[in-house]
N, C-alpha and C positions, 0 to 999 in steps of 0.2 A: 213252510210257512212260519211254523212256530220258532225255528232257527232264525229267520230273517227277523222276526218281531222282537227277538231277544237282542240281536246285534245292533239293530238301529238305535236304541236308546244309549248303548255304549259309544257308538260313533259320535252321538250327539253330545254326550258328556265330554269326550275327548276334545271335541271342537270348543265346547264352553270353556273348558279348562285352559286350552292353548290361547284362548282370547284375553287371558289375564297375563301373558308372558310379557315381559319388559326387558330392554337392553340392559346389560350390565352397566353400573356406574359407580362412582365413589360414593361411599356413606358417611354420615357424621360419626366421628371417632370419639369414644369416650377418652377422657384425659386425666391422668393422675400428675399434678404438677410439682416439681421439687421446688427448692427454695432458689430464687434467682441469685445470682453472683455476678460481680464485676471487678475488674481490676483494681486492686488496692495498692499497687506498688508506687512508691513515693521516694524517688532518689533524693538523697541528700544534695543540696545545691553546690555545684563546684565553685571554686574561686580562682581568681587570677591576681597576681601582685600588680599594683598600679603605683605608677610613679610619674609625676607631672611632666609633660614633654614627651613621653614614650607613646608609640603606637604599636599594637599587638595584635597580630591575627589569632583568632579563635577558631576552633572546630567544635561545634556545639550539636549534640545528639539529644533528641528528647521524644517523647511519644505522648499522645492524648487519647481519650476514649472516643470512638465514634459516636456522632450525635445522628446518626441515620439508619442504623441497623440494629436489630434483636437477633440473637442466636438461639435456636432450640436444637437438642439433640435428645437421643433416647432410644429406646427399643420397642419393638412391635410384637404383641401377642394377640392371638385371635384365630380365626378359622374360617372355612367356608361353610354356610348352612343352607338347609332346605326348609323354610318355614311358611306358615300362612301368615294373613294379614294381622293376626293377633300375637305373633311372634312365638307360635307353638312349633317346636322343632320336630319336624318329621325325621331329620337325620342331620349331623353335621361331622365336618372332618377338621380335626385341630392340625394347625400348620406348626411344625417345629422350626421350620426355616421359612418365613413368610417372604414372598416376593410381590413387588407392586410398587405403589407410590403413596407418599403422604403428600396431602395438599393443605396449604393454608391460605386464607383470604380474609379480608375485612368485611365480605359480604357473606351472610349466613346461608344465603340461597343462591346456588349456581345452577344455570342451565348447562348441565354438562354435555348435552348432545350438540352444544354450539362452540365448544371450546377450541381454541387456536393457539398458535405460537404468538407471543406478544412481538409487535413490530416496532422498532425504535422510529422508523420514518413513515408510519402511518399517517393519513391526513388529519386525523383527529376530529372529523365532523360527524361521523356516522353514530346514531344513538342506539339503534337496535341492530338486528342481524342483517337486514337488507339484503344485499347480494353477496354477503360473506360466505366463504366455503368452510364448513367446519372440518376441522382436522387439518387446516393449512395454516397460512400465516396471515394475520390481520391486515386487512387494507385500510379501513376507514375507522378504526378504533382509536384508542389512547396512543398517543406517542410518547417518545422519551421525554420531551419538554414538558407535556402535561403531566406525565406521571411523577417527574421531580418537582414540578410545582406543587402538587398534592402534599408533598413532604417536605416543602420548604428547603429543597436543595438547589444551591446555586450551581450554575453551568460549570464553574471552575473548581467544585468540591472534588477533593481527591478520592472520597468515598461516595461518589454518585454512582447511579445505577448503571451508567455505561462503564464505569471503571471498575465495576463488580461483575457484571454478567458479560464478560469480555470475549467469551468464546461462544463457538458453535460446534461443539464437541461433547457429545453425549450418546449413551446406548439408546437403541429404540426401544419404545414403550407404547402402551395402549392407555387411553383413558376414554372410558364409556364407549367402548368397541371402536374408538378412532385411533387409528394407528400413526404414530409420529416416528417417522425414520430417523436413523443415526444421523446426529448433527444438524437437524432441521430447525431447532429452536435456539434462542439465546440462551447460554448456560454459563455455569460456573462450577468450580470444585471447592466445596468446604473442606477445611484442613483435616488431614491425618496428623500424627504427631510431628512427622517431618515435613509439614506443609502440604501444598496442593499435589495430589498424586493421580495420574491418569486412571480413568475409570473407577475412581473412589469418591463417594459422597457427591454424586452429581446432582446439580439442582438446575432445574429448567424454568424459565419464566414463561407464563401463560396468560391468556386473555380470553374472557368470556364476553362476547359483545351484546348479548341480550341485556345484561344488567351493568355493562361496562366494568367489569369486575378484573382486577389482576389477581392472578392465582400463582402462587409459588409452589412448585412441585419437586419434591426430593425422592430420587430414585432409591428404593430400599436396598440396603446391603444385608448381608447375613453375618452379624456379629463380628464386626471388623473393627480393628483398633483405630480409634479416633483422635482427636485433637489432644485429649488429656490422657492418652495412653490406655484409657479404658475401653472395652467393647461396646459398640453402638450399632443399631440397625439403620439409624438416619441421622444426618445433621443438615440444618438448613438455616439460611438468613431470611428475615422478613423486614421490610421498610418500616421504620417509626420515626417520627419528627421529635427530635430532642433538641432542636436548634432555639437559640434566643431564649434560654431558660424555661422552655415550653416542658412541663411536667405533668401534662395530661395523659391518660393511659389509652392505648388503643386496643380494643379487644380484636383478637384473630380467632377465627373458626376453623377448626381442623377436620379433614375428611381423609379417609384411607380407601384405598382399592387394592384387594389382595389377589394374587392370581393362584 
């Protein structure tokens, strides 16, 4: 009887401890931001000889800076930890080569258990999660037209969302214990030094129906040569409205989930 009386409190303690278990999910990420930069190329204007009465064919090449996207890139450090509610470490494991995802959204609070693939042709009427299926593709959430309207993007803009996330070609990944199969979501490839490269710097477009949040997800690489020939763990694009001389600043909130 004495042995039983000692075991019962231990069993009760285990039950109480397991009641605090929660599913894995992305956590807010601490950020150290570098100085922003942008193209400063300014070609000298070309000239053509002009003579009254002549007609001349010209082939003109020029570039301009996007008014729709902001780019981010960098490296990931951190690890896996076992802590209590006061952030006291019982143990942690430093990750030399982190794997997982970096997420960015204009919403600081995401219901990660509801996350889905963004659907260009969703019906656009549903405010909450309703009958939506977590880990699948949105049905009633924001659609392409509504998303581009948020950022003042015209349907014919060459750098629109549909002309950027043109692929459904990405590696499988997990978000908050929800599995997204290969090629399930809208995706793009941010550039390496030689341009877009298969299975490198993949970015996926996600949607969270409870808060109607668009989430950009960059699949973490391991010290891979990026657009500037320097090694990075991630590169990503996020939407920003710079049209019609709009100079207002949009805050993005970053989350990370390490495997």
